[in-house]
N, CA, C, O and the ligand as a Tripos MOL2 file, in Angstrom:
@<TRIPOS>MOLECULE
protein
  269   267    68     0     0
PROTEIN
NO_CHARGES

@<TRIPOS>ATOM
      1 N           0.8400   -1.2150    0.0000 N.3       1 MET1
      2 CA          0.0000    0.0000    0.0000 C.3       1 MET1
      3 C           0.8700    1.2590    0.0000 C.2       1 MET1
      4 O           1.6680    1.4560    0.9170 O.2       1 MET1
      5 N           0.7270    2.0960   -1.0000 N.am      2 PRO2
      6 CA          1.5930    3.2670   -1.1640 C.3       2 PRO2
      7 C           1.3030    4.3770   -0.1430 C.2       2 PRO2
      8 O           2.2500    4.9830    0.3580 O.2       2 PRO2
      9 N           0.1030    4.6540    0.1700 N.am      3 SER3
     10 CA         -0.1670    5.8230    1.0190 C.3       3 SER3
     11 C          -0.7100    5.4080    2.3810 C.2       3 SER3
     12 O          -1.8230    4.8890    2.4740 O.2       3 SER3
     13 N           0.0580    5.6310    3.4220 N.am      4 ARG4
     14 CA         -0.4210    5.3400    4.7770 C.3       4 ARG4
     15 C          -1.4040    6.3940    5.2650 C.2       4 ARG4
     16 O          -2.2670    6.1430    6.1060 O.2       4 ARG4
     17 N          -1.2330    7.5900    4.6970 N.am      5 HIS5
     18 CA         -2.0370    8.7120    5.2130 C.3       5 HIS5
     19 C          -3.5310    8.4830    5.0080 C.2       5 HIS5
     20 O          -4.3590    8.9450    5.7930 O.2       5 HIS5
     21 N          -3.8580    7.7600    3.9360 N.am      6 SER6
     22 CA         -5.2820    7.5950    3.6580 C.3       6 SER6
     23 C          -5.9710    6.7280    4.7090 C.2       6 SER6
     24 O          -7.2000    6.6950    4.7750 O.2       6 SER6
     25 N          -5.1930    6.0320    5.5230 N.am      7 LEU7
     26 CA         -5.8110    5.1820    6.5460 C.3       7 LEU7
     27 C          -6.4830    6.0100    7.6340 C.2       7 LEU7
     28 O          -7.5070    5.6070    8.1850 O.2       7 LEU7
     29 N          -5.9160    7.1430    7.9330 N.am      8 HIS8
     30 CA         -6.4440    7.9310    9.0470 C.3       8 HIS8
     31 C          -7.8480    8.4700    8.8050 C.2       8 HIS8
     32 O          -8.7120    8.3340    9.6720 O.2       8 HIS8
     33 N          -8.1000    9.0850    7.6320 N.am      9 PRO9
     34 CA         -9.4800    9.5730    7.3770 C.3       9 PRO9
     35 C         -10.5090    8.4500    7.4770 C.2       9 PRO9
     36 O         -11.6200    8.6680    7.9600 O.2       9 PRO9
     37 N         -10.1530    7.2790    7.0350 N.am     10 VAL10
     38 CA        -11.0970    6.1530    7.1010 C.3      10 VAL10
     39 C         -11.4680    5.8480    8.5470 C.2      10 VAL10
     40 O         -12.6380    5.6540    8.8760 O.2      10 VAL10
     41 N         -10.4420    5.8080    9.4070 N.am     11 ALA11
     42 CA        -10.6950    5.5360   10.8230 C.3      11 ALA11
     43 C         -11.5880    6.6180   11.4090 C.2      11 ALA11
     44 O         -12.4930    6.3320   12.1920 O.2      11 ALA11
     45 N         -11.3270    7.8600   11.0260 N.am     12 ASN12
     46 CA        -12.1440    8.9540   11.5440 C.3      12 ASN12
     47 C         -13.5980    8.8130   11.1150 C.2      12 ASN12
     48 O         -14.5180    9.0870   11.8850 O.2      12 ASN12
     49 N         -13.7850    8.3850    9.8860 N.am     13 ASN13
     50 CA        -15.1560    8.1910    9.4210 C.3      13 ASN13
     51 C         -15.9050    7.1950   10.3000 C.2      13 ASN13
     52 O         -17.0760    7.3950   10.6230 O.2      13 ASN13
     53 N         -15.2310    6.1440   10.6750 N.am     14 GLY14
     54 CA        -15.8600    5.1480   11.5370 C.3      14 GLY14
     55 C         -16.3130    5.7700   12.8460 C.2      14 GLY14
     56 O         -17.4150    5.4920   13.3200 O.2      14 GLY14
     57 N         -15.4760    6.6030   13.4300 N.am     15 ASP15
     58 CA        -15.8510    7.2600   14.6740 C.3      15 ASP15
     59 C         -17.0760    8.1480   14.4840 C.2      15 ASP15
     60 O         -17.9860    8.1790   15.3130 O.2      15 ASP15
     61 N         -17.0670    8.8630   13.3720 N.am     16 LYS16
     62 CA        -18.1970    9.7590   13.1120 C.3      16 LYS16
     63 C         -19.4980    8.9730   13.0590 C.2      16 LYS16
     64 O         -20.5090    9.3880   13.6250 O.2      16 LYS16
     65 N         -19.4650    7.8610   12.3900 N.am     17 ARG17
     66 CA        -20.6810    7.0530   12.2900 C.3      17 ARG17
     67 C         -21.2160    6.6630   13.6690 C.2      17 ARG17
     68 O         -22.4100    6.7790   13.9450 O.2      17 ARG17
     69 N         -20.3180    6.2050   14.5150 N.am     18 GLN18
     70 CA        -20.7520    5.7880   15.8510 C.3      18 GLN18
     71 C         -21.3920    6.9460   16.5860 C.2      18 GLN18
     72 O         -22.4420    6.7940   17.2110 O.2      18 GLN18
     73 N         -20.7470    8.1240   16.5080 N.am     19 ALA19
     74 CA        -21.2890    9.2900   17.1940 C.3      19 ALA19
     75 C         -22.6830    9.5980   16.6740 C.2      19 ALA19
     76 O         -23.5810    9.9370   17.4450 O.2      19 ALA19
     77 N         -22.8580    9.4790   15.3740 N.am     20 HIS20
     78 CA        -24.1680    9.7740   14.7970 C.3      20 HIS20
     79 C         -25.2050    8.7640   15.3000 C.2      20 HIS20
     80 O         -26.3580    9.1190   15.5430 O.2      20 HIS20
     81 N         -24.7950    7.5360   15.4490 N.am     21 LYS21
     82 CA        -25.7330    6.4940   15.8560 C.3      21 LYS21
     83 C         -26.2400    6.7230   17.2710 C.2      21 LYS21
     84 O         -27.3970    6.4370   17.5790 O.2      21 LYS21
     85 N         -25.3690    7.2400   18.1280 N.am     22 THR22
     86 CA        -25.7610    7.4360   19.5140 C.3      22 THR22
     87 C         -26.5160    8.7440   19.7220 C.2      22 THR22
     88 O         -27.0170    9.0210   20.8120 O.2      22 THR22
     89 N         -26.5880    9.5410   18.6620 N.am     23 SER23
     90 CA        -27.3210   10.8000   18.7880 C.3      23 SER23
     91 C         -28.7880   10.5370   19.1210 C.2      23 SER23
     92 O         -29.3780    9.5720   18.6350 O.2      23 SER23
     93 N         -29.3630   11.3890   19.9410 N.am     24 ARG24
     94 CA        -30.7430   11.1640   20.3620 C.3      24 ARG24
     95 C         -31.7530   11.7210   19.3840 C.2      24 ARG24
     96 O         -32.9260   11.3480   19.4120 O.2      24 ARG24
     97 N         -31.3030   12.6080   18.5240 N.am     25 TYR25
     98 CA        -32.2600   13.2340   17.6210 C.3      25 TYR25
     99 C         -32.7800   12.2390   16.5890 C.2      25 TYR25
    100 O         -31.9920   11.5680   15.9220 O.2      25 TYR25
    101 N         -34.0670   12.1420   16.4580 N.am     26 VAL26
    102 CA        -34.6760   11.2810   15.4440 C.3      26 VAL26
    103 C         -35.5280   12.1540   14.5400 C.2      26 VAL26
    104 O         -36.4780   12.7880   15.0000 O.2      26 VAL26
    105 N         -35.1970   12.1900   13.2720 N.am     27 PRO27
    106 CA        -35.9860   13.0110   12.3520 C.3      27 PRO27
    107 C         -37.4120   12.5190   12.2350 C.2      27 PRO27
    108 O         -37.6620   11.3180   12.3390 O.2      27 PRO27
    109 N         -38.3520   13.4260   12.0210 N.am     28 PRO28
    110 CA        -39.7680   13.0410   11.9520 C.3      28 PRO28
    111 C         -40.0350   11.8940   11.0030 C.2      28 PRO28
    112 O         -40.9100   11.0670   11.2610 O.2      28 PRO28
    113 N         -39.2950   11.8310    9.9040 N.am     29 SER29
    114 CA        -39.5630   10.7780    8.9220 C.3      29 SER29
    115 C         -39.3000    9.3920    9.4830 C.2      29 SER29
    116 O         -39.8100    8.4060    8.9500 O.2      29 SER29
    117 N         -38.5050    9.2960   10.5610 N.am     30 LEU30
    118 CA        -38.1920    7.9800   11.1240 C.3      30 LEU30
    119 C         -39.1530    7.5670   12.2360 C.2      30 LEU30
    120 O         -39.2620    6.3870   12.5700 O.2      30 LEU30
    121 N         -39.8420    8.5460   12.8020 N.am     31 ARG31
    122 CA        -40.7940    8.1900   13.8600 C.3      31 ARG31
    123 C         -42.2090    8.4220   13.3600 C.2      31 ARG31
    124 O         -43.1120    8.7780   14.1170 O.2      31 ARG31
    125 N         -42.3750    8.2050   12.0500 N.am     32 ALA32
    126 CA        -43.5680    8.7200   11.3990 C.3      32 ALA32
    127 C         -44.7630    7.7830   11.4270 C.2      32 ALA32
    128 O         -45.8030    8.1100   10.8560 O.2      32 ALA32
    129 N         -44.6480    6.6190   12.0790 N.am     33 GLU33
    130 CA        -45.8270    5.7540   12.0240 C.3      33 GLU33
    131 C         -46.2190    5.2320   13.3870 C.2      33 GLU33
    132 O         -45.3860    4.7670   14.1650 O.2      33 GLU33
    133 N         -47.5130    5.3220   13.6570 N.am     34 LYS34
    134 CA        -48.0810    4.7440   14.8800 C.3      34 LYS34
    135 C         -49.3750    4.0600   14.5160 C.2      34 LYS34
    136 O         -49.9530    4.3160   13.4590 O.2      34 LYS34
    137 N         -49.8320    3.1820   15.4040 N.am     35 MET35
    138 CA        -51.1060    2.5270   15.1790 C.3      35 MET35
    139 C         -52.1830    3.2590   15.9730 C.2      35 MET35
    140 O         -52.0180    3.5330   17.1610 O.2      35 MET35
    141 N         -53.2480    3.5580   15.3200 N.am     36 CYS36
    142 CA        -54.3640    4.1850   16.0110 C.3      36 CYS36
    143 C         -55.0010    3.1760   16.9590 C.2      36 CYS36
    144 O         -55.3030    2.0490   16.5660 O.2      36 CYS36
    145 N         -55.2020    3.5840   18.2020 N.am     37 LYS37
    146 CA        -55.7490    2.6480   19.1930 C.3      37 LYS37
    147 C         -57.2380    2.4330   19.0010 C.2      37 LYS37
    148 O         -57.8160    1.5010   19.5590 O.2      37 LYS37
    149 N         -57.8480    3.2840   18.2220 N.am     38 SER38
    150 CA        -59.2790    3.1490   18.0030 C.3      38 SER38
    151 C         -59.5870    2.3390   16.7440 C.2      38 SER38
    152 O         -60.3000    1.3370   16.8100 O.2      38 SER38
    153 N         -59.0540    2.7680   15.5970 N.am     39 CYS39
    154 CA        -59.3890    2.0920   14.3400 C.3      39 CYS39
    155 C         -58.3030    1.1000   13.9230 C.2      39 CYS39
    156 O         -58.5160    0.3190   12.9950 O.2      39 CYS39
    157 N         -57.1420    1.1140   14.5880 N.am     40 GLY40
    158 CA        -56.1180    0.1240   14.3190 C.3      40 GLY40
    159 C         -55.2960    0.3740   13.0860 C.2      40 GLY40
    160 O         -54.4620   -0.4550   12.7220 O.2      40 GLY40
    161 N         -55.5040    1.4770   12.4440 N.am     41 ARG41
    162 CA        -54.7300    1.7710   11.2410 C.3      41 ARG41
    163 C         -53.4780    2.5600   11.5890 C.2      41 ARG41
    164 O         -53.4520    3.3330   12.5470 O.2      41 ARG41
    165 N         -52.4350    2.3460   10.7840 N.am     42 PRO42
    166 CA        -51.2400    3.1660   10.9680 C.3      42 PRO42
    167 C         -51.4900    4.5850   10.4560 C.2      42 PRO42
    168 O         -52.1340    4.7950    9.4280 O.2      42 PRO42
    169 N         -50.9700    5.5290   11.1920 N.am     43 PHE43
    170 CA        -51.0660    6.9100   10.7270 C.3      43 PHE43
    171 C         -49.7020    7.5620   10.8570 C.2      43 PHE43
    172 O         -48.8400    7.0960   11.6020 O.2      43 PHE43
    173 N         -49.5250    8.6310   10.1290 N.am     44 SER44
    174 CA        -48.1850    9.2040   10.0490 C.3      44 SER44
    175 C         -48.0870   10.5200   10.7980 C.2      44 SER44
    176 O         -49.0760   11.1930   11.0870 O.2      44 SER44
    177 N         -46.8580   10.8420   11.0920 N.am     45 TRP45
    178 CA        -46.5440   12.0460   11.8540 C.3      45 TRP45
    179 C         -47.0430   13.2850   11.1470 C.2      45 TRP45
    180 O         -46.9450   13.4180    9.9270 O.2      45 TRP45
    181 N         -47.5800   14.1840   11.9420 N.am     46 ARG46
    182 CA        -48.0020   15.4590   11.3700 C.3      46 ARG46
    183 C         -47.4220   16.6020   12.1800 C.2      46 ARG46
    184 O         -47.0750   16.4680   13.3540 O.2      46 ARG46
    185 N         -47.3370   17.7130   11.5080 N.am     47 ARG47
    186 CA        -46.6810   18.8410   12.1510 C.3      47 ARG47
    187 C         -47.4270   19.2850   13.4080 C.2      47 ARG47
    188 O         -46.7950   19.7020   14.3780 O.2      47 ARG47
    189 N         -48.6900   19.2060   13.4090 N.am     48 ARG48
    190 CA        -49.4640   19.6770   14.5610 C.3      48 ARG48
    191 C         -49.1990   18.8100   15.7810 C.2      48 ARG48
    192 O         -49.4990   19.2020   16.9080 O.2      48 ARG48
    193 N         -48.6300   17.6190   15.5480 N.am     49 TRP49
    194 CA        -48.3280   16.7190   16.6680 C.3      49 TRP49
    195 C         -46.8700   16.8130   17.0980 C.2      49 TRP49
    196 O         -46.4130   16.0500   17.9480 O.2      49 TRP49
    197 N         -46.1600   17.7370   16.5140 N.am     50 ALA50
    198 CA        -44.7160   17.8080   16.7680 C.3      50 ALA50
    199 C         -44.4020   17.8290   18.2630 C.2      50 ALA50
    200 O         -43.4370   17.2050   18.7030 O.2      50 ALA50
    201 N         -45.2030   18.5360   19.0340 N.am     51 LYS51
    202 CA        -44.8990   18.6750   20.4610 C.3      51 LYS51
    203 C         -45.4910   17.5630   21.2970 C.2      51 LYS51
    204 O         -45.0340   17.3340   22.4170 O.2      51 LYS51
    205 N         -46.4840   16.8690   20.7960 N.am     52 VAL52
    206 CA        -47.1750   15.8610   21.6070 C.3      52 VAL52
    207 C         -47.0870   14.4740   20.9960 C.2      52 VAL52
    208 O         -47.8280   13.5750   21.3930 O.2      52 VAL52
    209 N         -46.1950   14.2880   20.0380 N.am     53 TRP53
    210 CA        -46.1510   13.0250   19.2920 C.3      53 TRP53
    211 C         -46.0430   11.8150   20.2100 C.2      53 TRP53
    212 O         -46.6170   10.7640   19.9260 O.2      53 TRP53
    213 N         -45.3230   11.9570   21.2890 N.am     54 ASP54
    214 CA        -45.1860   10.8260   22.2140 C.3      54 ASP54
    215 C         -46.5190   10.4300   22.8200 C.2      54 ASP54
    216 O         -46.7140    9.2760   23.2020 O.2      54 ASP54
    217 N         -47.4270   11.3700   22.9080 N.am     55 GLU55
    218 CA        -48.7080   11.0870   23.5660 C.3      55 GLU55
    219 C         -49.8120   10.7680   22.5740 C.2      55 GLU55
    220 O         -50.9020   10.3510   22.9660 O.2      55 GLU55
    221 N         -49.5390   10.9610   21.2990 N.am     56 VAL56
    222 CA        -50.5810   10.7290   20.3000 C.3      56 VAL56
    223 C         -50.8770    9.2340   20.1800 C.2      56 VAL56
    224 O         -49.9690    8.4310   19.9660 O.2      56 VAL56
    225 N         -52.1370    8.8700   20.3160 N.am     57 LYS57
    226 CA        -52.5020    7.4530   20.2060 C.3      57 LYS57
    227 C         -53.5900    7.2140   19.1740 C.2      57 LYS57
    228 O         -53.8770    6.0710   18.8170 O.2      57 LYS57
    229 N         -54.1910    8.2860   18.6980 N.am     58 TYR58
    230 CA        -55.2810    8.1310   17.7490 C.3      58 TYR58
    231 C         -55.0080    8.9340   16.4870 C.2      58 TYR58
    232 O         -54.3370    9.9660   16.5240 O.2      58 TYR58
    233 N         -55.5310    8.4520   15.3830 N.am     59 CYS59
    234 CA        -55.2140    9.0860   14.1130 C.3      59 CYS59
    235 C         -55.9670   10.3900   13.9290 C.2      59 CYS59
    236 O         -55.5750   11.2260   13.1140 O.2      59 CYS59
    237 N         -57.0330   10.5700   14.6720 N.am     60 SER60
    238 CA        -57.8240   11.7800   14.4680 C.3      60 SER60
    239 C         -58.6230   12.0940   15.7200 C.2      60 SER60
    240 O         -58.7170   11.2710   16.6290 O.2      60 SER60
    241 N         -59.1880   13.2710   15.7620 N.am     61 ASP61
    242 CA        -60.0290   13.6290   16.8920 C.3      61 ASP61
    243 C         -61.2420   12.7100   16.9670 C.2      61 ASP61
    244 O         -61.7000   12.3710   18.0580 O.2      61 ASP61
    245 N         -61.7530   12.3120   15.8290 N.am     62 ALA62
    246 CA        -62.9020   11.4200   15.8110 C.3      62 ALA62
    247 C         -62.5950   10.1190   16.5220 C.2      62 ALA62
    248 O         -63.3920    9.6430   17.3300 O.2      62 ALA62
    249 N         -61.4250    9.5370   16.2200 N.am     63 CYS63
    250 CA        -61.0370    8.2780   16.8520 C.3      63 CYS63
    251 C         -60.7660    8.4920   18.3390 C.2      63 CYS63
    252 O         -61.0690    7.6220   19.1560 O.2      63 CYS63
    253 N         -60.2210    9.6000   18.6820 N.am     64 ARG64
    254 CA        -59.9030    9.8380   20.0890 C.3      64 ARG64
    255 C         -61.1760    9.8840   20.9380 C.2      64 ARG64
    256 O         -61.1930    9.4200   22.0780 O.2      64 ARG64
    257 N         -62.2170   10.4390   20.3750 N.am     65 SER65
    258 CA        -63.4500   10.5530   21.1460 C.3      65 SER65
    259 C         -64.3760    9.3620   20.9090 C.2      65 SER65
    260 O         -65.4370    9.2620   21.5260 O.2      65 SER65
    261 N         -63.9730    8.4700   20.0230 N.am     66 ALA66
    262 CA        -64.8600    7.3640   19.6460 C.3      66 ALA66
    263 C         -64.9190    6.2590   20.6950 C.2      66 ALA66
    264 O         -65.8770    5.4880   20.7360 O.2      66 ALA66
    265 N         -63.9090    6.1840   21.5320 N.am     67 ARG67
    266 CA        -63.8980    5.0540   22.4720 C.3      67 ARG67
    267 C         -64.8720    5.2890   23.6020 C.2      67 ARG67
    268 O         -65.0010    4.4470   24.4900 O.2      67 ARG67
    269 ZN        -58.1400    6.0080   13.9890 Zn       68 ZN68
@<TRIPOS>BOND
     1     1     2 1
     2     2     3 1
     3     3     4 2
     4     3     5 am
     5     5     6 1
     6     6     7 1
     7     7     8 2
     8     7     9 am
     9     9    10 1
    10    10    11 1
    11    11    12 2
    12    11    13 am
    13    13    14 1
    14    14    15 1
    15    15    16 2
    16    15    17 am
    17    17    18 1
    18    18    19 1
    19    19    20 2
    20    19    21 am
    21    21    22 1
    22    22    23 1
    23    23    24 2
    24    23    25 am
    25    25    26 1
    26    26    27 1
    27    27    28 2
    28    27    29 am
    29    29    30 1
    30    30    31 1
    31    31    32 2
    32    31    33 am
    33    33    34 1
    34    34    35 1
    35    35    36 2
    36    35    37 am
    37    37    38 1
    38    38    39 1
    39    39    40 2
    40    39    41 am
    41    41    42 1
    42    42    43 1
    43    43    44 2
    44    43    45 am
    45    45    46 1
    46    46    47 1
    47    47    48 2
    48    47    49 am
    49    49    50 1
    50    50    51 1
    51    51    52 2
    52    51    53 am
    53    53    54 1
    54    54    55 1
    55    55    56 2
    56    55    57 am
    57    57    58 1
    58    58    59 1
    59    59    60 2
    60    59    61 am
    61    61    62 1
    62    62    63 1
    63    63    64 2
    64    63    65 am
    65    65    66 1
    66    66    67 1
    67    67    68 2
    68    67    69 am
    69    69    70 1
    70    70    71 1
    71    71    72 2
    72    71    73 am
    73    73    74 1
    74    74    75 1
    75    75    76 2
    76    75    77 am
    77    77    78 1
    78    78    79 1
    79    79    80 2
    80    79    81 am
    81    81    82 1
    82    82    83 1
    83    83    84 2
    84    83    85 am
    85    85    86 1
    86    86    87 1
    87    87    88 2
    88    87    89 am
    89    89    90 1
    90    90    91 1
    91    91    92 2
    92    91    93 am
    93    93    94 1
    94    94    95 1
    95    95    96 2
    96    95    97 am
    97    97    98 1
    98    98    99 1
    99    99   100 2
   100    99   101 am
   101   101   102 1
   102   102   103 1
   103   103   104 2
   104   103   105 am
   105   105   106 1
   106   106   107 1
   107   107   108 2
   108   107   109 am
   109   109   110 1
   110   110   111 1
   111   111   112 2
   112   111   113 am
   113   113   114 1
   114   114   115 1
   115   115   116 2
   116   115   117 am
   117   117   118 1
   118   118   119 1
   119   119   120 2
   120   119   121 am
   121   121   122 1
   122   122   123 1
   123   123   124 2
   124   123   125 am
   125   125   126 1
   126   126   127 1
   127   127   128 2
   128   127   129 am
   129   129   130 1
   130   130   131 1
   131   131   132 2
   132   131   133 am
   133   133   134 1
   134   134   135 1
   135   135   136 2
   136   135   137 am
   137   137   138 1
   138   138   139 1
   139   139   140 2
   140   139   141 am
   141   141   142 1
   142   142   143 1
   143   143   144 2
   144   143   145 am
   145   145   146 1
   146   146   147 1
   147   147   148 2
   148   147   149 am
   149   149   150 1
   150   150   151 1
   151   151   152 2
   152   151   153 am
   153   153   154 1
   154   154   155 1
   155   155   156 2
   156   155   157 am
   157   157   158 1
   158   158   159 1
   159   159   160 2
   160   159   161 am
   161   161   162 1
   162   162   163 1
   163   163   164 2
   164   163   165 am
   165   165   166 1
   166   166   167 1
   167   167   168 2
   168   167   169 am
   169   169   170 1
   170   170   171 1
   171   171   172 2
   172   171   173 am
   173   173   174 1
   174   174   175 1
   175   175   176 2
   176   175   177 am
   177   177   178 1
   178   178   179 1
   179   179   180 2
   180   179   181 am
   181   181   182 1
   182   182   183 1
   183   183   184 2
   184   183   185 am
   185   185   186 1
   186   186   187 1
   187   187   188 2
   188   187   189 am
   189   189   190 1
   190   190   191 1
   191   191   192 2
   192   191   193 am
   193   193   194 1
   194   194   195 1
   195   195   196 2
   196   195   197 am
   197   197   198 1
   198   198   199 1
   199   199   200 2
   200   199   201 am
   201   201   202 1
   202   202   203 1
   203   203   204 2
   204   203   205 am
   205   205   206 1
   206   206   207 1
   207   207   208 2
   208   207   209 am
   209   209   210 1
   210   210   211 1
   211   211   212 2
   212   211   213 am
   213   213   214 1
   214   214   215 1
   215   215   216 2
   216   215   217 am
   217   217   218 1
   218   218   219 1
   219   219   220 2
   220   219   221 am
   221   221   222 1
   222   222   223 1
   223   223   224 2
   224   223   225 am
   225   225   226 1
   226   226   227 1
   227   227   228 2
   228   227   229 am
   229   229   230 1
   230   230   231 1
   231   231   232 2
   232   231   233 am
   233   233   234 1
   234   234   235 1
   235   235   236 2
   236   235   237 am
   237   237   238 1
   238   238   239 1
   239   239   240 2
   240   239   241 am
   241   241   242 1
   242   242   243 1
   243   243   244 2
   244   243   245 am
   245   245   246 1
   246   246   247 1
   247   247   248 2
   248   247   249 am
   249   249   250 1
   250   250   251 1
   251   251   252 2
   252   251   253 am
   253   253   254 1
   254   254   255 1
   255   255   256 2
   256   255   257 am
   257   257   258 1
   258   258   259 1
   259   259   260 2
   260   259   261 am
   261   261   262 1
   262   262   263 1
   263   263   264 2
   264   263   265 am
   265   265   266 1
   266   266   267 1
   267   267   268 2
@<TRIPOS>SUBSTRUCTURE
     1 MET1         2 RESIDUE 1 A MET
     2 PRO2         6 RESIDUE 1 A PRO
     3 SER3        10 RESIDUE 1 A SER
     4 ARG4        14 RESIDUE 1 A ARG
     5 HIS5        18 RESIDUE 1 A HIS
     6 SER6        22 RESIDUE 1 A SER
     7 LEU7        26 RESIDUE 1 A LEU
     8 HIS8        30 RESIDUE 1 A HIS
     9 PRO9        34 RESIDUE 1 A PRO
    10 VAL10       38 RESIDUE 1 A VAL
    11 ALA11       42 RESIDUE 1 A ALA
    12 ASN12       46 RESIDUE 1 A ASN
    13 ASN13       50 RESIDUE 1 A ASN
    14 GLY14       54 RESIDUE 1 A GLY
    15 ASP15       58 RESIDUE 1 A ASP
    16 LYS16       62 RESIDUE 1 A LYS
    17 ARG17       66 RESIDUE 1 A ARG
    18 GLN18       70 RESIDUE 1 A GLN
    19 ALA19       74 RESIDUE 1 A ALA
    20 HIS20       78 RESIDUE 1 A HIS
    21 LYS21       82 RESIDUE 1 A LYS
    22 THR22       86 RESIDUE 1 A THR
    23 SER23       90 RESIDUE 1 A SER
    24 ARG24       94 RESIDUE 1 A ARG
    25 TYR25       98 RESIDUE 1 A TYR
    26 VAL26      102 RESIDUE 1 A VAL
    27 PRO27      106 RESIDUE 1 A PRO
    28 PRO28      110 RESIDUE 1 A PRO
    29 SER29      114 RESIDUE 1 A SER
    30 LEU30      118 RESIDUE 1 A LEU
    31 ARG31      122 RESIDUE 1 A ARG
    32 ALA32      126 RESIDUE 1 A ALA
    33 GLU33      130 RESIDUE 1 A GLU
    34 LYS34      134 RESIDUE 1 A LYS
    35 MET35      138 RESIDUE 1 A MET
    36 CYS36      142 RESIDUE 1 A CYS
    37 LYS37      146 RESIDUE 1 A LYS
    38 SER38      150 RESIDUE 1 A SER
    39 CYS39      154 RESIDUE 1 A CYS
    40 GLY40      158 RESIDUE 1 A GLY
    41 ARG41      162 RESIDUE 1 A ARG
    42 PRO42      166 RESIDUE 1 A PRO
    43 PHE43      170 RESIDUE 1 A PHE
    44 SER44      174 RESIDUE 1 A SER
    45 TRP45      178 RESIDUE 1 A TRP
    46 ARG46      182 RESIDUE 1 A ARG
    47 ARG47      186 RESIDUE 1 A ARG
    48 ARG48      190 RESIDUE 1 A ARG
    49 TRP49      194 RESIDUE 1 A TRP
    50 ALA50      198 RESIDUE 1 A ALA
    51 LYS51      202 RESIDUE 1 A LYS
    52 VAL52      206 RESIDUE 1 A VAL
    53 TRP53      210 RESIDUE 1 A TRP
    54 ASP54      214 RESIDUE 1 A ASP
    55 GLU55      218 RESIDUE 1 A GLU
    56 VAL56      222 RESIDUE 1 A VAL
    57 LYS57      226 RESIDUE 1 A LYS
    58 TYR58      230 RESIDUE 1 A TYR
    59 CYS59      234 RESIDUE 1 A CYS
    60 SER60      238 RESIDUE 1 A SER
    61 ASP61      242 RESIDUE 1 A ASP
    62 ALA62      246 RESIDUE 1 A ALA
    63 CYS63      250 RESIDUE 1 A CYS
    64 ARG64      254 RESIDUE 1 A ARG
    65 SER65      258 RESIDUE 1 A SER
    66 ALA66      262 RESIDUE 1 A ALA
    67 ARG67      266 RESIDUE 1 A ARG
    68 ZN68       269 GROUP 0 **** ****
């Protein structure tokens, strides 16, 4: 192997990946599906739920009040 220097950036890339994996931030597109507890259908993340997404259990107000 002619260039030893190229080994270092590769190692650094590996570290970066690990750091990214342990990051707590999850983009909305990855937490975008839940099952509605009322109608049983999967529904996707919406902006209006951005602050309460952890508590959202129903796909709509209708389902929430339907039980
Ligand atoms: Zn529903």
